C-alpha positions as CSV (number, residue, x, y, z in Angstrom):
1,M,-79.0,37.6,26.1
2,K,-76.4,35.2,27.5
3,A,-78.4,32.2,26.5
4,S,-78.9,33.6,23.0
5,R,-75.2,34.2,22.7
6,I,-74.4,30.6,23.7
7,A,-76.9,29.3,21.2
8,A,-75.4,31.4,18.4
9,A,-71.9,30.4,19.4
10,G,-72.9,26.7,19.2
11,A,-74.5,27.1,15.8
12,V,-71.4,28.9,14.5
13,A,-69.2,26.1,15.9
14,A,-71.3,23.5,14.2
15,S,-71.1,25.3,10.9
16,A,-67.3,25.7,11.2
17,V,-66.7,22.0,12.0
18,L,-69.0,21.0,9.1
19,A,-67.1,23.2,6.7
20,V,-63.9,21.6,7.8
21,S,-65.4,18.1,7.5
22,V,-66.4,18.5,3.8
23,P,-63.8,16.5,2.0
24,A,-61.8,17.8,-0.9
25,F,-62.6,16.5,-4.4
26,A,-62.1,12.7,-4.3
27,H,-59.7,11.1,-6.7
28,V,-59.3,7.8,-8.4
29,S,-57.8,5.3,-6.0
30,V,-56.9,1.6,-5.8
31,Q,-57.3,-0.7,-2.8
32,P,-57.0,-4.5,-2.4
33,E,-59.9,-6.7,-1.3
34,G,-58.0,-8.1,1.7
35,E,-54.3,-8.3,1.2
36,A,-52.0,-7.6,-1.7
37,A,-48.8,-9.5,-0.7
38,K,-45.6,-9.5,-2.6
39,G,-45.2,-12.5,-4.9
40,G,-48.9,-13.4,-4.6
41,Y,-52.2,-12.7,-6.4
42,A,-54.9,-10.2,-5.2
43,V,-58.2,-8.7,-6.2
44,V,-57.9,-4.9,-6.3
45,D,-60.6,-2.3,-6.8
46,F,-60.1,0.9,-8.7
47,K,-62.6,3.4,-7.2
48,V,-63.7,6.1,-9.6
49,P,-65.9,9.0,-8.3
50,N,-67.7,11.4,-10.5
51,E,-66.6,15.0,-9.7
52,R,-68.9,16.7,-12.2
53,D,-72.4,18.1,-11.5
54,D,-73.4,18.1,-15.2
55,A,-71.7,15.1,-16.8
56,S,-71.3,11.3,-16.4
57,T,-68.1,9.3,-16.6
58,N,-68.3,7.1,-19.6
59,K,-64.7,5.8,-19.9
60,V,-62.0,4.7,-17.5
61,E,-58.5,3.8,-18.6
62,V,-55.9,2.3,-16.2
63,N,-52.3,2.1,-17.4
64,F,-50.1,-0.5,-15.7
65,P,-46.5,0.1,-14.5
66,T,-43.9,-1.0,-17.0
67,D,-41.1,-1.3,-14.4
68,H,-43.0,-4.0,-12.6
69,P,-45.2,-5.7,-15.3
70,L,-48.1,-8.0,-14.4
71,A,-48.6,-11.0,-16.6
72,S,-52.0,-12.0,-15.3
73,V,-54.9,-9.5,-15.1
74,M,-58.6,-10.6,-15.1
75,P,-61.4,-8.1,-14.9
76,Q,-64.7,-8.8,-13.3
77,P,-67.7,-8.3,-15.6
78,L,-69.8,-5.3,-14.7
79,D,-73.3,-4.4,-15.7
80,G,-73.3,-1.4,-17.9
81,W,-69.7,-1.6,-18.9
82,S,-67.5,-3.3,-21.5
83,V,-63.9,-4.0,-20.7
84,K,-60.8,-4.5,-22.8
85,V,-57.4,-5.7,-21.6
86,T,-54.4,-4.6,-23.7
87,K,-51.1,-6.5,-23.6
88,T,-47.6,-5.6,-24.9
89,K,-44.4,-7.5,-25.5
90,L,-41.9,-7.4,-22.8
91,A,-38.3,-6.3,-23.5
92,K,-37.2,-8.8,-20.9
93,P,-39.4,-12.0,-20.4
94,L,-40.7,-12.9,-17.0
95,T,-40.5,-16.3,-15.4
96,M,-43.8,-17.4,-13.6
97,H,-44.4,-20.9,-12.2
98,G,-41.5,-22.1,-14.2
99,E,-42.7,-20.7,-17.5
100,K,-41.4,-17.7,-19.4
101,I,-43.9,-14.9,-20.0
102,S,-43.1,-12.7,-23.0
103,E,-46.0,-10.2,-22.7
104,A,-47.8,-8.4,-19.9
105,V,-50.8,-6.2,-19.4
106,S,-50.2,-2.6,-20.2
107,K,-53.7,-1.2,-20.0
108,V,-57.3,-2.0,-19.0
109,T,-60.1,0.1,-20.4
110,W,-63.7,0.2,-19.3
111,T,-66.3,1.9,-21.6
112,A,-69.9,2.6,-20.4
113,T,-72.6,0.8,-22.4
114,G,-75.3,2.5,-20.3
115,K,-75.4,5.7,-18.2
116,G,-71.9,5.4,-16.8
117,I,-71.0,7.0,-13.5
118,E,-73.6,9.7,-12.9
119,P,-73.1,12.8,-10.8
120,G,-73.0,12.1,-7.1
121,F,-72.0,8.4,-7.5
122,F,-68.8,6.4,-7.7
123,Q,-68.0,3.0,-9.3
124,K,-65.6,0.2,-8.3
125,F,-63.8,-1.6,-11.1
126,P,-62.4,-5.0,-9.7
127,L,-59.4,-6.8,-11.2
128,S,-57.6,-10.0,-10.2
129,V,-53.9,-9.4,-10.7
130,G,-50.6,-11.2,-10.2
131,A,-48.1,-12.3,-9.6
132,L,-47.3,-9.1,-7.6
133,P,-43.6,-8.1,-7.6
134,E,-41.4,-8.9,-4.7
135,D,-38.8,-6.1,-5.1
136,T,-41.0,-3.1,-4.5
137,D,-43.4,-1.8,-1.8
138,E,-45.9,-0.3,-4.1
139,L,-47.3,-0.2,-7.6
140,V,-48.1,3.2,-9.2
141,F,-50.9,3.2,-11.9
142,K,-51.9,6.0,-14.2
143,A,-55.6,6.5,-14.7
144,I,-57.5,8.5,-17.3
145,Q,-61.1,9.4,-16.6
146,T,-63.3,10.6,-19.5
147,Y,-66.7,12.3,-19.2
148,D,-69.6,12.3,-21.7
149,N,-69.1,16.1,-22.2
150,K,-65.5,15.3,-23.5
151,D,-63.7,16.4,-20.4
152,V,-60.7,14.3,-19.6
153,V,-59.0,14.1,-16.2
154,R,-55.6,12.5,-16.0
155,W,-54.8,10.9,-12.6
156,I,-51.1,10.5,-13.4
157,E,-49.1,12.7,-11.0
158,P,-46.7,10.8,-8.7
159,Q,-46.6,11.6,-5.0
160,Q,-43.2,13.2,-4.1
161,E,-41.9,12.4,-0.6
162,G,-42.2,15.2,1.8
163,Q,-44.5,17.2,-0.5
164,E,-48.2,17.9,-0.6
165,E,-50.5,15.6,-2.5
166,P,-50.6,16.7,-6.2
167,E,-53.8,17.9,-7.7
168,N,-54.3,14.8,-9.8
169,P,-52.5,12.0,-7.9
170,A,-51.9,8.6,-9.6
171,P,-53.5,5.6,-7.9
172,V,-51.0,3.7,-5.7
173,L,-51.3,0.1,-4.5
174,T,-49.4,-0.6,-1.3
175,L,-47.9,-4.2,-1.2
176,S,-47.5,-6.1,2.1
177,D,-44.8,-8.6,2.9
178,A,-45.4,-12.3,2.4
179,S,-46.3,-14.1,5.6
180,A,-43.6,-15.9,7.7
181,D,-44.7,-19.3,6.5
182,G,-43.9,-18.5,3.0
183,H,-47.5,-18.0,1.8
184,H,-48.1,-14.9,-0.2
185,G,-51.7,-14.5,0.9
186,S,-54.2,-13.6,-1.8
187,S,-57.9,-13.1,-2.4
188,G,-57.4,-13.5,-6.1
189,T,-57.7,-16.6,-8.2
190,A,-56.0,-15.7,-11.5
191,K,-53.1,-18.1,-12.3
192,D,-52.5,-17.3,-16.0
193,A,-53.0,-14.5,-18.5
194,S,-55.3,-16.3,-20.9
195,D,-57.5,-14.3,-23.3
196,T,-59.1,-11.5,-21.2
197,S,-59.4,-9.0,-24.0
198,T,-63.1,-8.7,-23.6
199,A,-65.8,-9.5,-21.0
200,A,-69.5,-9.1,-21.2
201,P,-71.4,-7.2,-18.5
202,A,-72.9,-9.6,-16.0
203,S,-72.9,-8.5,-12.4
204,S,-73.4,-5.1,-10.8
205,A,-70.6,-3.4,-8.8
206,S,-71.3,-1.1,-5.9
207,A,-72.4,2.4,-6.8
208,S,-73.1,4.9,-4.0
209,F,-73.2,8.6,-3.3
210,A,-70.2,10.9,-3.5
211,D,-67.0,9.6,-2.1
212,S,-66.3,10.5,1.5
213,S,-63.8,8.2,3.1
214,D,-62.3,10.4,5.7
215,T,-63.6,8.9,9.0
216,T,-62.1,11.7,11.1
217,A,-63.9,14.3,9.1
218,R,-67.2,12.5,9.6
219,V,-66.7,12.3,13.3
220,L,-65.9,15.9,13.5
221,G,-68.9,16.8,11.5
222,V,-71.2,14.8,13.8
223,V,-69.7,16.4,16.8
224,G,-70.2,19.8,15.3
225,I,-73.9,19.0,14.6
226,V,-74.4,17.8,18.2
227,V,-72.7,20.9,19.6
228,G,-74.8,23.2,17.4
229,A,-78.0,21.5,18.3
230,A,-77.3,21.5,22.0
231,G,-76.6,25.3,21.8
232,V,-79.8,26.0,20.0
233,A,-81.9,23.8,22.4
234,Y,-80.3,25.6,25.4
235,G,-81.2,29.0,23.9
236,V,-84.8,28.0,23.3
237,L,-85.2,26.6,26.8
238,A,-83.6,29.6,28.4
239,G,-86.0,31.9,26.4
240,R,-89.0,29.9,27.6
241,R,-87.9,30.2,31.2
242,R,-87.6,34.0,31.0
243,T,-91.1,34.2,29.4
244,E,-92.6,32.0,32.1
245,A,-90.9,34.0,34.8
């Protein structure tokens, strides 16, 4: 009886830990490939998961901040997607590399030409952007995700300091300080805002199963499985010993 109770307790513990480790619904996020230093250029990935079981994402729209406009935005062609870069006139021109820039990118829209992002998968949408502003620590984007069943999810809610994460948080790109030697550090190569209104699909971006980036949760889940398995094994062995005796 004691061994059976231990085994049962182990199984319950494993189930409880696994329940805790299951992540909440993933949301649209943005991360740099390497470093996104103030004043420099960077390649950033907008990561878009599919949160539906019965629909595919067929359109993704990312709106750029107007308080810190970016003059140069170059998308990477993706198989199965068309892309359009929209620019708007600036109320106050920017000066980049000694030249005045009168317009900046306001929006980038990806539209699926194939199956889109199917249930259980995510897609990365890379952009080369710059020059990054030097007077802020982060850039807040607003993303709109559209499904082929006409559902629309607006990832536009800002994170308020000291409050819980909103239901549909806006993607936030954290900027790092320029290095001490004056180099801004960048993995991007864009140096101008030449015609990037369209790009033909060419190369495939990574697509994988549902988003689960919480490393701690994964570790806890593995620990729970191990504990549960050990408890079950102990109960089985104890039962055999009693039978043999």
